[in-house]
C-alpha positions in Angstrom: 0.1 -0.1 -0.2 2.7 2.4 0.9 4.1 1.8 -2.4 1.4 3.2 -4.4 1.1 6.1 -1.9 4.6 7.0 -3.5 4.2 6.3 -6.8 0.8 9.0 -6.5 3.2 11.6 -4.4 5.8 11.3 -7.4 3.3 11.9 -9.7 1.7 15.0 -7.8 5.0 16.7 -7.7 5.7 15.7 -11.3 2.5 17.6 -12.1 3.3 20.4 -9.5 7.1 20.7 -11.4 5.1 21.0 -14.8 2.8 23.3 -13.9 5.6 25.4 -12.0 7.9 25.2 -15.2 5.1 26.2 -17.8 3.2 28.8 -16.0 4.8 31.8 -17.3 6.7 30.1 -20.2 7.1 31.2 -23.6 8.0 28.8 -26.0 8.1 31.3 -28.9 11.2 33.2 -27.1 14.7 32.1 -26.6 15.1 30.2 -22.9 17.6 32.9 -22.0 16.7 35.6 -19.0 19.0 38.3 -20.6 17.7 39.0 -24.1 21.2 39.7 -25.2 22.9 36.5 -24.2 23.2 33.6 -26.8 22.1 30.0 -26.4 24.5 27.3 -27.7 23.0 24.6 -29.8 24.6 21.3 -29.8 24.0 18.7 -32.5 25.3 15.4 -33.3 24.2 13.1 -36.4 24.2 9.5 -37.2 24.0 8.4 -40.7 20.2 7.2 -40.1 19.2 9.9 -37.7 19.9 12.9 -35.5 20.7 11.3 -32.5 21.9 14.1 -30.2 20.1 17.7 -30.3 20.8 19.8 -26.8 20.9 23.3 -25.2 20.4 24.8 -21.7 17.0 26.4 -20.9 17.2 29.0 -18.2 13.9 29.1 -17.8 13.7 25.0 -17.5 15.5 24.9 -14.2 14.2 23.8 -10.4 15.8 23.0 -7.3 15.6 19.0 -6.9 14.7 19.2 -3.0 11.5 21.2 -3.5 10.0 18.6 -6.3 10.6 15.6 -4.4 14.1 15.0 -5.4 13.3 14.9 -9.5 16.0 15.3 -11.5 15.1 15.2 -15.3 11.5 15.3 -16.9 9.8 14.7 -20.2 7.9 17.6 -22.1 6.4 17.1 -25.6 8.7 19.1 -27.9 5.8 21.3 -28.7 5.3 22.8 -25.7 8.8 24.2 -25.3 11.4 26.5 -27.1 13.3 24.4 -29.9 15.8 25.6 -32.3 14.7 26.0 -35.9 17.4 23.9 -37.0 16.8 23.5 -41.1 18.5 21.7 -43.6 19.6 24.3 -46.1 20.2 22.3 -49.0 16.8 20.0 -48.4 15.4 18.9 -51.7 12.5 17.0 -50.6 9.2 18.1 -52.3 7.2 16.7 -49.2 9.1 18.2 -46.1 10.8 21.7 -45.4 13.6 20.3 -44.1 13.3 21.3 -40.9 13.4 19.3 -37.3 9.6 17.8 -37.3 8.8 18.3 -33.6 6.7 14.8 -32.3 9.1 12.8 -30.1 9.7 14.2 -26.2 12.5 16.4 -25.0 14.3 15.3 -21.6 15.0 18.2 -19.6 17.2 18.1 -16.2 16.9 20.1 -13.3 20.1 22.2 -14.3 17.9 23.2 -17.6 20.0 20.8 -19.9 17.3 19.9 -23.0 17.9 17.3 -25.0 16.1 16.2 -27.9 16.3 12.9 -29.9 14.4 12.9 -33.3 14.3 10.3 -36.3 14.6 12.3 -39.1 14.5 11.8 -42.7 16.4 14.2 -45.4 16.8 14.5 -49.1 19.6 16.7 -49.9 21.1 17.6 -53.0 24.5 16.5 -53.9 27.1 17.6 -56.9 28.2 14.4 -58.3 31.7 14.1 -59.8 31.1 11.2 -62.2 35.0 12.1 -63.7 36.7 8.8 -62.4 33.6 6.3 -62.6 33.6 3.5 -61.9 36.3 4.4 -59.6 35.1 7.6 -58.3 34.7 9.1 -54.7 31.7 11.1 -53.5 31.3 13.8 -51.0 28.1 14.6 -50.5 27.0 17.5 -47.9 24.4 17.8 -45.1 24.3 21.9 -44.2 22.5 22.3 -41.2 21.8 26.1 -39.7 19.4 27.8 -37.8 16.9 29.8 -39.9 16.1 32.5 -38.4 18.5 33.6 -35.5 21.9 34.4 -35.8 25.1 33.2 -34.4 24.8 35.9 -31.4 21.6 34.8 -30.9 21.7 30.8 -31.2 25.3 29.8 -31.6 25.4 26.1 -33.6 28.2 24.1 -32.7 28.9 20.3 -33.3 28.6 17.6 -30.6 31.8 15.8 -31.8 34.0 15.6 -34.6 32.6 13.1 -36.9 29.0 11.7 -37.3 28.0 8.0 -35.4 28.3 5.0 -38.1 28.1 2.2 -35.6 24.3 1.9 -37.2 25.3 1.9 -40.8 24.6 -0.9 -43.2 27.1 -1.8 -45.6 26.0 -1.2 -49.2 26.6 -3.5 -51.9 27.5 -0.4 -54.3 29.3 2.2 -52.1 31.7 2.0 -49.2 31.3 4.6 -46.5 34.7 6.1 -45.4 33.7 8.5 -43.1 31.1 11.5 -42.2 33.2 14.1 -40.7 31.5 17.4 -39.2 32.8 21.0 -40.0 31.7 24.6 -39.1 31.8 27.8 -40.5 29.8 30.8 -39.9 28.5 33.0 -43.0 28.2 36.6 -43.4 24.9 37.8 -45.6 24.8 41.3 -47.0 21.7 41.8 -44.9 23.1 41.5 -41.3 26.4 42.0 -40.3 25.9 39.0 -37.2 27.6 35.9 -38.6 25.2 32.8 -39.3 26.9 29.7 -37.8 26.3 26.2 -39.7 27.6 22.8 -39.5 28.5 20.8 -42.8 28.4 17.0 -42.5 30.3 15.1 -45.2 29.3 11.9 -46.2 32.6 10.8 -48.3 31.4 7.6 -50.2 33.9 5.4 -52.6 32.1 3.3 -55.2 32.8 -0.4 -55.5 33.6 -0.7 -59.1 33.8 -5.0 -59.4 30.3 -5.1 -60.7 31.2 -2.3 -63.7 34.7 -3.9 -64.0 33.3 -7.3 -64.5 30.5 -6.5 -66.7 31.7 -3.7 -68.8 35.2 -2.9 -68.8 36.6 -6.4 -68.6 34.6 -7.1 -72.0 35.6 -3.7 -73.5 39.4 -5.0 -72.8 39.0 -8.5 -74.7 37.3 -6.8 -77.9 40.2 -4.5 -77.6 42.9 -7.2 -77.2 40.9 -8.7 -80.1 40.8 -5.8 -82.5 44.7 -6.3 -83.6 44.1 -9.6 -84.7 42.5 -8.3 -87.7 45.6 -7.8 -89.3 46.6 -11.6 -89.1 43.3 -12.0 -91.3 44.5 -12.4 -94.9 43.2 -9.5 -97.0 41.8 -12.5 -99.5 39.5 -13.9 -97.1 37.3 -11.0 -97.2 36.4 -11.3 -93.7 38.3 -8.3 -92.1 35.7 -5.4 -92.6 33.3 -8.0 -91.2 35.2 -8.3 -88.1 35.8 -4.8 -87.8 32.3 -3.8 -87.8 31.3 -6.6 -85.6 33.7 -5.1 -82.5 32.4 -1.7 -83.2 28.9 -2.3 -83.0 29.4 -4.3 -79.8 31.4 -1.3 -78.1 28.7 1.0 -79.5 26.4 -1.4 -77.7 28.3 -1.2 -74.3 28.5 2.3 -74.5 24.8 2.8 -74.3 24.5 0.5 -71.6 27.3 2.9 -69.4 25.2 5.8 -70.6 22.1 4.6 -69.2 23.9 4.0 -66.1 25.1 7.6 -65.2 23.6 10.8 -64.3 22.8 13.1 -66.9 25.3 15.8 -66.9 27.9 17.7 -69.1 30.3 18.6 -66.8 32.5 16.2 -67.3 33.0 12.7 -68.9 33.4 9.9 -66.9 36.5 7.7 -67.2 34.9 4.6 -68.5 33.3 6.6 -71.0 36.6 8.1 -72.3 38.1 4.6 -72.1 34.9 3.4 -74.3 35.8 6.5 -76.6 38.9 5.8 -77.2 38.6 2.4 -78.2 35.5 3.1 -80.6 38.1 5.8 -81.9 40.7 3.0 -82.3 38.4 0.4 -83.8 37.5 3.5 -86.2 41.1 3.9 -87.1 41.4 0.1 -87.7 38.6 0.1 -90.2 39.9 3.3 -92.2 43.4 1.5 -92.1 42.2 -2.0 -93.5 39.8 -0.2 -96.3 42.8 1.6 -97.4 45.0 -1.6 -97.3 42.9 -3.4 -99.2 42.1 -0.8 -101.8 46.0 -0.8 -102.4 46.1 -4.8 -102.3 43.6 -4.9 -104.8 44.9 -2.7 -107.9 43.0 -3.1 -111.0 45.5 -4.2 -114.2 46.6 -1.1 -116.1 47.0 0.9 -112.5 49.6 3.7 -112.2 52.9 2.9 -110.8 54.1 3.2 -107.1 55.2 6.6 -106.8 58.7 7.0 -106.8 58.5 8.8 -103.2 56.1 6.0 -101.5 58.2 3.5 -103.4 61.6 4.6 -101.5 59.3 4.8 -97.9 57.5 1.5 -98.1 59.8 -0.4 -100.1 63.0 0.2 -99.1 63.0 1.8 -95.7 60.1 0.3 -94.2 60.8 -3.0 -95.9 63.9 -3.2 -94.1 62.8 -2.2 -90.3 59.9 -4.4 -90.5 61.7 -7.4 -92.2 59.3 -8.0 -95.1 60.4 -9.5 -98.0 58.7 -8.0 -101.2 57.2 -10.3 -103.8 58.1 -8.2 -106.5 61.8 -8.8 -105.9 61.0 -12.7 -107.5 59.7 -11.3 -110.3 62.7 -9.6 -111.8 64.5 -12.7 -112.7 62.8 -13.5 -115.8 62.5 -9.8 -117.0 65.7 -9.9 -119.2 64.1 -12.7 -121.5 61.8 -10.4 -123.3 62.8 -6.7 -122.0 66.7 -7.6 -123.0 65.7 -5.7 -126.7 62.5 -3.7 -127.8 62.0 -5.9 -130.9 62.9 -9.2 -132.1 65.6 -9.0 -135.3 67.2 -11.5 -137.9 70.8 -10.7 -138.1 71.0 -11.8 -141.7 67.5 -12.0 -143.4 68.9 -12.6 -146.8 69.7 -16.3 -146.5 71.9 -17.9 -149.2 69.3 -20.2 -150.5 71.6 -22.0 -152.7 73.4 -23.9 -149.7 70.1 -25.7 -148.9 70.5 -27.1 -152.5 73.3 -29.7 -153.5 73.4 -28.7 -156.9 75.1 -25.6 -156.6 72.3 -23.3 -157.4 69.5 -24.9 -159.2 67.1 -26.8 -157.8 65.3 -30.0 -159.7 62.3 -30.1 -160.9 60.1 -32.7 -160.0 59.4 -35.4 -162.3 55.9 -35.8 -164.0 54.2 -38.9 -161.9 52.7 -40.1 -165.3 55.9 -40.3 -166.6 58.0 -43.3 -166.5 61.2 -42.2 -168.8 63.9 -42.6 -166.2 66.2 -44.7 -168.2 66.6 -47.0 -170.9 67.6 -50.7 -171.2 71.0 -51.9 -172.6 71.4 -55.2 -174.1 72.5 -56.9 -170.9 69.5 -56.1 -169.5 70.7 -53.4 -167.2 69.0 -50.2 -166.9 70.9 -47.4 -167.7 70.0 -44.1 -166.1 69.7 -40.6 -167.5 71.0 -37.8 -165.8 68.2 -35.9 -164.3 67.5 -32.4 -165.8 68.4 -29.3 -164.5 66.2 -26.5 -164.0 67.3 -23.1 -162.9 65.2 -20.6 -161.1 65.5 -16.7 -160.6 67.1 -16.8 -157.1 66.7 -13.1 -156.5 62.9 -13.3 -156.7 63.1 -16.1 -154.0 65.0 -14.3 -151.6 62.4 -11.4 -151.8 59.7 -13.6 -151.0 61.4 -15.8 -148.3 61.9 -11.7 -146.8 58.4 -10.8 -146.7 57.5 -14.1 -145.1 60.2 -13.4 -142.5 58.9 -10.1 -141.9 55.2 -11.3 -141.5 56.8 -13.9 -138.8 58.7 -11.2 -137.1 55.7 -8.9 -136.6 53.8 -11.3 -135.1 56.6 -12.8 -133.0 57.1 -8.8 -132.2 53.4 -8.4 -131.1 53.1 -11.6 -128.8 56.4 -10.2 -127.0 54.9 -7.0 -126.4 51.6 -8.2 -124.8 53.9 -10.5 -122.9 56.1 -7.1 -122.0 53.1 -5.3 -121.0 51.6 -8.3 -119.1 54.5 -8.6 -117.1 54.8 -5.0 -116.5 51.4 -4.6 -115.2 52.0 -7.8 -112.9 54.9 -6.3 -111.5 53.0 -3.1 -110.9 50.4 -5.1 -109.1 52.9 -7.0 -107.0 54.5 -3.6 -105.9 51.2 -2.0 -105.1 50.5 -5.1 -102.9 53.7 -5.2 -101.3 52.8 -1.2 -100.2 49.7 -3.1 -98.6 51.2 -5.4 -96.7 53.8 -2.7 -95.8 51.1 -0.7 -94.5 49.6 -3.4 -92.6 52.5 -4.4 -90.3 52.9 -0.8 -89.8 49.1 -0.5 -88.9 49.4 -3.4 -86.5 52.3 -2.0 -84.8 50.4 1.2 -83.7 47.2 -0.8 -83.1 49.3 -2.9 -80.9 51.1 0.2 -79.3 47.6 2.3 -78.5 45.9 -1.0 -77.5 48.6 -1.7 -74.6 48.3 2.0 -74.0 44.3 1.9 -73.5 44.6 -1.1 -71.1 47.3 -0.3 -69.1 45.6 3.4 -68.3 42.5 1.8 -67.7 44.2 -0.6 -65.2 46.3 2.0 -63.8 43.7 3.9 -62.9 41.6 1.6 -61.4 44.4 0.1 -59.0 43.9 -3.3 -59.8 
């Protein structure tokens, strides 16, 4: 029975204390007895809530001995004065960024007021996506009094950093820390300073997701790109290979752009990497177009200019240890190109040397005549000397010369065709040599650019 009596007496003391404290209390007036004095408000923030907001209220003090030893009492936050602390960079349309009254306020006999209020804020944050996906972000929560100057309400930080003990790990970000800094700002309207607290949320992105899903496929396509120069030009697959890789990278770039905030302040690192890779693939495709154009020169093309022949077929051929195909065709040139036309040293042949009868030729006997000789008395045949027939040697030489000139003309035409064909083939071979040397030069520069781009992205990422 005595226990209930004590509880009732304690309740009476609390009611008497509340009535005494709030009898002449005005919550709209700063709780200082001298209006010229200031009040210091201490603010401490955890990542999920404002964990500690306390100040000293001079009107909420009492002698514990006069009220049954009561050392602290709870008030609804709407009944007493609370500081007008607002989030300056608030962007929440449903809230004004201020501390919303609702929870109780604890007051001690010395007048110390402590308010633990759960609050949710949405603030603006400038994002630097330059190093994306290896970026670090610093988001600022900017708290300060909305109407009171620093002379009236001095806002101080309760600790050097926010409380992070209740923070749950995030799959995309590492929380590096949440330091707090205090600054005093002067405005043109008032000579008094306006103190404010800046809580910096320091975040670092976890890059593994973006590396394995975006960067690594791009690196593989970039390393495959130089292999296009190992495809023979006759295969007809070079341009298709280049275009396939180029289209794949364009698709990856679209995926990257969709996952980034829309900003034109800077270009993210991964965007620069994709742009550099696409630019390199474009140069590779352009180089292959030029190489194929030179490799498939049509018959009758112009000869290789002397300066190109000197640069490619002399200097670059030695640097890249290239064996020219046109050199193997030079051995057979002398057979045809030694003389412009075929000539006969003595076209007037001595036709009499062809016959054993000293410049005359026998006439063919008539097939129907059998007068080849007479029979003597012994039955042996006595042959007659073959008749001698003379002919005009000068006319025969003239006819032979005509026939020889016709033969020579036909031979010269054939030789000219062969020579032109050989010349065209040699020009084609020289252009092919230029194309293949250019192919090796392009391969060298593409490999160097590929290694440079790959090392840049890997070194910057710190992997």
